[in-house]
Every structure is written in C-alpha cells, then in structure tokens.
C-alpha positions in Angstrom: -196.0 36.2 111.4 -195.9 39.9 112.5 -193.9 41.1 115.5 -195.5 42.8 118.4 -193.9 46.1 119.4 -193.9 46.6 123.1 -193.0 50.1 124.1 -191.5 50.9 127.5 -192.8 54.4 128.2 -190.5 55.6 131.0 -187.1 55.0 132.4 -187.1 52.3 135.1 -183.3 52.1 135.5 -181.1 54.2 137.7 -177.5 54.1 138.8 -176.5 55.1 142.3 -173.3 56.9 143.3 -171.5 53.6 143.6 -172.4 52.6 140.0 -174.9 49.9 141.0 -177.9 49.5 138.8 -181.4 49.5 140.1 -184.4 48.3 138.0 -187.5 49.7 139.6 -190.0 47.5 137.8 -189.8 44.6 135.4 -191.8 41.6 134.3 -190.0 38.6 135.9 -192.3 35.8 134.7 -195.8 35.4 133.4 -198.8 33.0 133.4 -198.4 31.9 129.8 -197.8 28.8 127.8 -194.1 28.0 127.0 -192.4 25.2 125.2 -190.2 22.8 127.3 -188.2 19.7 126.3 -189.3 16.6 128.1 -186.0 16.3 129.8 -186.4 19.8 131.3 -189.6 18.9 133.1 -189.4 17.4 136.7 -190.4 13.8 137.0 -190.6 13.4 133.2 -190.2 9.7 133.4 -193.1 9.3 135.9 -195.2 11.5 133.6 -194.4 9.4 130.6 -192.6 12.2 128.7 -190.1 11.7 126.0 -186.7 13.5 126.7 -186.3 15.1 123.3 -190.0 16.0 122.6 -191.2 19.6 123.0 -194.2 20.0 125.4 -196.4 23.1 125.8 -196.6 23.9 129.5 -198.8 26.5 131.2 -197.3 28.5 134.0 -200.4 28.6 136.3 -201.5 32.1 137.4 -202.6 30.9 140.9 -199.2 29.2 141.4 -197.3 32.3 140.3 -199.4 34.5 142.7 -198.7 32.1 145.6 -195.0 31.9 144.8 -194.5 35.7 144.5 -193.1 36.1 148.0 -190.5 33.4 147.5 -188.8 35.5 144.8 -187.9 38.4 147.2 -184.2 38.7 147.9 -183.1 35.8 145.6 -179.8 36.2 143.8 -179.5 37.7 140.3 -177.1 35.6 138.1 -175.3 36.3 134.9 -176.5 32.9 133.6 -178.9 30.1 134.8 -177.6 27.9 137.6 -179.4 26.4 140.6 -178.2 28.0 143.8 -178.2 27.0 147.5 -176.2 28.0 150.6 -174.1 24.8 150.2 -173.3 25.4 146.5 -173.5 29.2 145.9 -172.1 30.3 142.5 -170.4 33.5 143.7 -168.6 33.9 140.4 -171.8 34.6 138.5 -173.8 36.2 141.3 -174.3 39.9 140.1 -177.2 41.3 142.1 -180.4 40.6 144.0 -184.2 40.6 143.5 -186.1 43.3 145.5 -188.7 42.6 148.1 -191.8 44.1 146.4 -193.0 41.3 144.1 -196.6 41.5 142.8 -198.7 39.3 140.5 -200.8 41.4 138.1 -202.4 38.8 135.9 -200.8 37.5 133.8 -197.5 39.1 134.8 -195.3 38.6 137.9 -193.7 42.1 138.4 -190.9 43.1 140.7 -187.6 45.1 141.1 -184.0 44.0 141.2 -180.5 45.4 141.5 -177.3 44.6 139.7 -173.9 45.3 141.3 -171.3 43.8 138.9 -169.7 46.1 136.3 -169.8 43.7 133.3 -173.4 42.6 134.0 -174.5 46.3 134.1 -172.6 46.9 130.8 -174.4 43.9 129.2 -177.8 45.3 130.2 -177.0 48.9 129.0 -175.6 47.7 125.7 -178.5 45.4 125.1 -176.4 42.2 125.1 -178.5 41.0 127.9 -181.7 43.0 127.8 -184.0 40.5 129.5 -184.5 38.4 132.6 -185.4 34.7 133.0 -186.7 33.2 136.3 -185.2 30.0 137.7 -187.6 28.0 139.9 -188.7 24.6 141.1 -192.2 23.4 140.3 -194.3 20.3 139.9 -195.9 19.4 136.6 -199.4 18.0 136.4 -201.2 16.7 133.3 -203.9 19.1 132.2 -205.1 20.2 128.8 -206.4 23.6 128.0 -205.9 26.8 126.1 -204.5 30.2 127.4 -204.3 33.2 125.1 -205.0 30.9 122.1 -202.1 28.6 123.0 -202.9 25.0 123.8 -201.1 23.1 126.6 -200.9 19.6 128.0 -199.1 20.2 131.3 -199.5 22.8 134.0 -196.9 24.1 136.6 -198.0 24.1 140.2 -196.2 24.5 143.6 -193.7 27.0 142.1 -190.8 28.1 144.3 -188.4 30.7 142.9 -184.6 30.0 143.2 -182.9 32.8 141.2 -183.2 35.4 138.4 -180.9 35.2 135.4 -179.9 37.9 132.9 -180.4 36.6 129.3 -180.4 37.9 125.8 -183.9 36.8 125.0 -186.3 35.4 127.5 -188.7 32.4 127.3 -191.3 34.9 128.6 -191.4 37.4 125.7 -192.2 40.5 127.8 -189.6 39.9 130.5 -187.5 42.8 129.1 -185.5 45.3 131.2 -187.0 48.7 130.4 -185.2 51.8 129.4 -187.2 54.5 127.6 -189.9 54.9 125.0 -187.5 54.4 122.1 -186.8 50.8 123.0 -189.0 48.2 121.7 -189.0 44.4 121.9 -190.0 42.2 119.0 -192.1 39.5 120.4 -192.5 36.4 118.1 -195.5 34.2 117.4 -198.2 36.8 116.5 -200.1 37.3 113.3 -197.9 37.9 110.3 -198.0 41.2 108.4 -198.4 41.3 104.6 -195.1 43.0 104.0 -192.9 40.3 105.8 -190.2 38.8 103.7 -191.3 35.7 101.8 -189.6 32.4 101.0 -186.6 32.5 98.6 -185.4 29.2 97.1 -181.8 30.3 96.6 -181.6 31.4 100.2 -183.2 28.2 101.4 -180.8 26.1 99.4 -177.8 28.0 100.7 -179.1 27.6 104.3 -179.6 23.9 103.8 -176.0 23.5 102.6 -174.9 25.0 105.9 -176.7 22.2 107.7 -174.3 19.6 106.1 -172.4 19.0 109.4 -175.6 17.8 111.1 -176.8 15.5 108.4 -176.8 11.8 108.9 -174.2 9.8 106.9 -175.4 9.0 103.4 -178.1 11.6 103.4 -179.5 12.5 100.0 -178.8 16.2 100.1 -179.9 16.8 96.5 -183.3 15.2 97.1 -183.8 17.5 100.0 -182.8 20.6 98.0 -185.2 19.6 95.3 -188.0 19.2 97.8 -187.3 22.6 99.4 -186.8 24.4 96.1 -190.4 23.6 95.3 -192.6 26.6 96.1 -195.5 24.6 97.4 -193.3 22.6 99.9 -195.1 22.8 103.2 -193.4 23.4 106.4 -194.6 20.1 107.8 -193.0 18.2 105.0 -189.8 20.1 105.4 -189.8 19.3 109.1 -190.3 15.6 108.4 -187.5 15.6 105.8 -184.9 17.3 107.9 -185.9 15.3 111.0 -185.0 12.2 109.1 -181.7 13.6 107.7 -180.6 15.1 111.0 -180.8 11.6 112.5 -181.5 12.9 116.0 -178.2 14.7 116.2 -179.8 18.1 116.9 -182.5 18.6 119.6 -186.0 18.8 118.3 -186.5 22.4 119.5 -183.4 23.6 117.7 -184.4 21.9 114.5 -187.9 23.3 114.6 -186.6 26.8 115.0 -184.2 26.3 112.1 -187.0 25.2 109.9 -189.2 28.0 111.0 -186.5 30.4 109.8 -187.1 29.3 106.2 -190.3 31.3 106.3 -188.5 34.6 106.7 -185.2 34.2 104.9 -186.1 35.8 101.6 -186.1 39.5 100.7 -189.5 41.0 99.6 -190.3 38.0 97.4 -187.3 38.5 95.1 -186.2 35.3 93.4 -182.5 36.0 92.8 -181.4 38.2 95.6 -177.8 38.1 96.9 -178.0 35.6 99.7 -175.4 37.4 101.8 -177.4 40.6 101.8 -180.6 38.7 102.7 -178.7 37.1 105.5 -177.5 40.5 106.9 -181.0 41.8 106.8 -182.5 39.0 108.8 -179.7 37.9 111.3 -181.2 39.9 114.2 -184.7 38.6 113.5 -183.5 35.0 113.4 -181.4 35.3 116.5 -184.3 36.9 118.4 -186.6 34.0 117.3 -184.2 31.4 118.5 -183.7 33.1 121.8 -187.4 33.6 122.2 -187.9 29.9 121.9 -185.7 29.4 124.9 -182.4 28.3 123.2 -179.2 29.0 125.0 -176.6 31.5 123.6 -174.4 28.6 122.5 -177.3 26.9 120.7 -178.3 30.1 119.0 -174.8 30.7 117.7 -174.6 27.1 116.4 -177.9 27.6 114.5 -176.8 31.0 113.2 -173.5 29.5 112.0 -175.3 26.7 110.2 -177.7 29.2 108.5 -175.1 31.7 107.7 -175.6 32.3 103.9 -172.5 33.2 101.8 -173.4 31.4 98.5 -175.8 28.9 97.2 -173.7 25.8 97.6 -170.7 27.0 99.6 -169.2 24.3 101.7 -169.0 24.7 105.5 -166.0 26.9 106.5 -164.0 24.4 108.5 -161.4 27.0 109.4 -164.1 29.2 110.8 -165.5 26.4 112.9 -162.0 25.6 114.1 -161.4 29.2 115.1 -164.7 29.2 116.9 -163.8 26.0 118.7 -160.4 27.4 119.6 -161.9 30.6 120.9 -164.4 28.6 123.0 -161.6 26.4 124.3 -159.5 29.5 125.2 -162.5 31.1 126.9 -163.1 27.9 128.9 -159.4 27.8 129.8 -159.4 31.4 130.9 -162.5 30.9 133.0 -161.0 27.8 134.6 -157.8 29.7 135.2 -159.6 32.5 136.9 -161.7 30.1 139.0 -158.5 28.2 139.9 -156.8 31.5 140.8 -159.7 32.5 143.0 -159.7 29.1 144.7 -155.9 29.3 145.2 -156.3 32.8 146.7 -158.9 31.6 149.1 -156.8 28.6 150.0 -153.7 30.8 150.5 -155.7 33.2 152.7 -156.9 30.2 154.7 -153.4 28.9 155.0 -152.1 32.3 156.1 -154.8 32.6 158.7 -154.0 29.1 160.0 -150.3 29.9 160.2 -151.0 33.2 162.0 -153.3 31.4 164.4 -150.7 28.7 165.0 -148.0 31.3 165.6 -150.2 33.1 168.1 -150.9 29.8 169.9 -147.2 28.9 170.0 -146.4 32.3 171.3 -148.9 32.0 174.1 -147.7 28.5 174.9 -144.1 29.6 175.0 -145.0 32.4 177.4 -146.9 30.0 179.6 -144.0 27.6 179.7 -141.6 30.3 180.4 -143.7 31.6 183.3 -144.1 28.1 184.7 -140.3 27.5 184.5 -139.7 30.8 186.3 -142.2 29.9 189.0 -140.5 26.5 189.5 -137.1 28.0 189.8 -138.3 30.5 192.4 -140.1 27.8 194.4 -137.0 25.6 194.3 -134.7 28.4 195.5 -137.2 29.2 198.3 -137.4 25.5 199.3 -133.6 25.2 199.4 -133.2 28.3 201.6 -135.9 27.0 203.9 -134.2 23.6 204.1 -130.8 25.1 204.9 -132.3 27.4 207.6 -134.1 24.5 209.2 -131.0 22.3 209.2 -129.0 25.1 210.9 -131.7 25.7 213.5 -132.1 22.1 214.6 -128.4 21.3 214.7 -127.9 22.3 218.3 -130.7 20.0 219.3 -130.2 16.8 217.2 -127.1 17.4 215.2 -126.9 17.3 211.4 -130.2 16.2 209.8 -130.4 15.2 206.1 -133.9 15.6 204.7 -135.4 16.8 201.4 -137.4 19.6 202.9 -137.6 22.0 205.9 -140.8 20.3 206.9 -139.1 16.9 207.0 -136.2 18.4 209.1 -138.6 19.9 211.7 -140.8 16.7 211.8 -137.7 14.5 212.5 -136.4 16.9 215.2 -139.7 17.2 217.0 -140.1 13.4 217.1 -136.5 13.1 218.5 -137.4 15.6 221.2 -140.4 13.5 222.2 -143.3 15.3 220.6 -146.5 13.5 219.5 -147.3 14.9 216.0 -150.6 12.9 215.6 -153.2 15.2 213.9 -150.8 18.1 213.5 -150.4 19.4 210.0 -146.8 19.6 208.6 -147.2 23.3 208.0 -147.1 23.8 211.9 -143.9 21.8 212.5 -141.7 24.9 212.1 -143.7 27.0 214.5 -143.7 24.1 217.1 -139.9 23.8 216.9 -139.3 27.5 217.2 -141.5 27.6 220.3 -139.5 24.7 221.8 -136.3 26.4 221.0 -137.4 29.6 222.8 -138.4 27.7 225.9 -135.2 25.8 225.9 -133.2 29.0 225.6 -135.0 30.5 228.7 -134.5 27.3 230.7 -130.8 27.3 230.1 -130.2 31.0 230.7 -127.9 31.6 233.8 -129.5 33.0 237.0 -128.8 36.6 237.9 -125.8 37.0 240.2 -126.2 38.9 243.5 -123.6 41.5 244.4 -123.2 41.9 248.1 -120.6 44.5 248.0 -121.4 48.1 248.3 -119.5 49.0 245.2 -122.6 48.6 243.1 -124.6 50.9 245.2 -121.8 53.4 245.1 -121.9 53.2 241.3 -125.6 54.2 241.2 -124.9 56.9 243.7 -122.3 58.2 241.4 -124.5 58.0 238.4 -128.1 58.5 239.8 -129.7 58.7 236.3 -129.0 55.0 235.7 -131.2 53.9 238.5 -134.2 54.5 236.3 -133.0 52.3 233.5 -134.6 48.8 233.5 -133.0 45.9 231.7 -135.4 43.2 230.4 -134.1 39.8 229.7 
C-alpha cells in the first residue's frame, strides 16, 4: 500500500507573547469510515455487537454539520477522557477549542489554543502532531460505502465533548499544520511498486517476539513454517495467529500486527540483517498502528513484540521488567503529583476555614465584650438611681429597700395615698419629685412682720437695697 503525502502549505501556528500556542485552522474530524471495537460503540449490546469485534462505522456528514456548533469552546486535553463540570480533569486540560467551527465536506474544520508548556512542546516536537475529537453519538445500523470504504453502522446525534492531542489520529488528516515541509503519511491507499516486500527471516524474528502472547502449548514451529512459505496469504496468517493468541490480545491489535508482515522486509532481499530492517520501518509501523486508533500503550506493546534483533532471539525479560518498572514509577509519580495537588487544595481550604473561624471568633469576642461593658454601665446607673431614690424618699417614708429606683418611688407614692392605676412606672419619679416640691412649699415658714422702724431706717441708710427683690 502506498502512503498519501498531505502537504500543509502555510504556517497555521502562532505563539503569543505569553507563550500560548494558537492553531488557526485544523481538521478536527471528518465524515469518513473508521474502525471501532464493539465495546467502544454505545448500546453495543442492544445492537447485537460483539465486544472484541472490529466494526466499520461511518461518521455521518449531516450529523457532523449539525454538531459543529457544539464543539466551540470545548476543552483541549493531553489525552482522551470524558469531561463534565462535575468531573473536570484539570490536570490534563491544556487549552480550548475556538468558536469558529465549520463543516466543509468531508472535513470538520476549526481552530484551537494550547496553554500548557509541555503540551506545546509535544506539538512542536511532533510527539503529538495530531488531534482526536471526543464526542457522544448514537449508532444506527446502516450499510453503505463512502470513499470506497464499506460500513455497517452510522453515527448520528453527535455532540462534541472535548478535543485530545494524540500522536496519530483515527481521522488521518487531523494533523496540526506547520509549513510545507511537513507531510503526513496516511495509510490504506494504493501500494507503490517500490514498497518493501515480505522477508521470511524478518517475519520469523517478529513471530518469535510474539511468544509472550501465545496460548500455552502453541505449536510455534508449525506457525513459523506456515509463515515462511512465500505463498502464505494474509488471511491464513490471521487465522493461525488468532488461534495461537487465544483471545489474549484485542482483535484490532492483532490485525495491525499481522498487517505489518507485509512491509517488514527490505527491497525484497532474502537475507537482510533483521535489526537494520527493523530500524528502517519502525516509524512506518508505529504510524500504521496509531492510524488504526491504538493507544500509545498498545502501540508500544506491539512495537516491543515486533522488535527484531535476531531470527530466534528470546524475549528480553529484563527489558520488559525495566519497561514495567518505568511504567510503575511513572504511575507512582503521577499519583504523587495528583495527591500533592489534592493536599495543597485541602490545605488551602483548611487555612481558609481557620481564617474564617478566627475572624468569626474575633467578631464574637468583640460583641461579647461590648455587651459586658453595656451591662456594667447599665448596672452602675441603676445602682446610682436606686441610691438617689432611697435618699429622696427617706424624709417621707423612712428607709425603703427595693431592687430599683422605680420600685422605691412606687412604694412611696402608694404610702402617700396616690392611685397609680394606668400610670407607667417611668413617671413615678417625676410624680414623687412634684409631691416633694409641693410639700416643701407647704411647710415653709410664713414671712415675719417687723413693726419696728429699725428696718425702715436700714433702707433709708442704704437706699440702693430697696430695689432688690427676693424671691422664695
């Protein structure tokens, strides 16, 4: 099969002054036929689909056109993961899709931005040169052909959820552009005559690397003999390996592994060094596996199984252990970072709660202190008023023991014969003071007359005093 060269004729990337990356135009999805495992398809059980069987599914053009607006503003992730407001994966959110999304049959085209440093570096280095849309949809049974590809299911009611950065997309043309020197090798087009042909030594070496996946008791020599035969068809190889693998590897991975046998030789040579041949085709094989929709982990497992270092070399257990150890450490480091982030968030929340409680306590203490001060002041005033009232009424009723000045005045007025019905207690003090004044006037001595002339003689002696009036 030949590889289609897709040239990207102008730069569509730019970095702003903050280092954020903006991709002005990019194919985000396309109305094409793509392979999906049964377990990847919604309502697979209702549709009668087998979980591990590959189905060809058409991404309907009308459904993509109708869903275009739903892509605007959605998050860009460093890997695929469903997102929602209740479960937002902030650790892998690296950007956002733009708001100008257009469907130009067969492609859904739009812009997006990437903010995070490592994600930008992955794009610029080519580690993640493509995008892959994440969306909800409904699968309906329908048979047809699009672009020469037959399908049995069609996607409808598409609603976009996120856009992921990937090494190789399921939609071959969903590549982040750069300039005219960059090309993307799209698989599954007509093969050129000068493509590498099968090589038995290479195939045998590759098969030996599949030993870890073989079912117990498999006749590996019989398989080698079958694959060494030049007229072995791909279908027979598929059937043979499917039996030997015993369902341990998903069908789509196994099919891709078998497809690699077609391109593992070197210009038809029969006895080439297998290691050299492997170095010459690693990138092609990795691209083919990614184009089929395999994850990075699945690609590396396949590449490790197909790594050719000798015709019958046994699997490098130490290398697998190192790889497993590296994966374990990476998982532990990622978990450590996630735990640290969660702990920082929890610590921040605890600190905020403590500060809020401290402020609340401070305000409560101040309120209590003010209330105590008011109570003290009111008590002192009440005591002074009581003492004053007791002193004032003593000449009239003697010593009166009451709890308040109002009580003292009430008792005194009643003793003096007043009817207090309907009179508020706040008026008792004023009533008593009025009574006291009237009593004082009534008991004041009458002016004495002076019959002698001595008084007159006094005013004659001091005539200015005659104008002085004395008020009593």
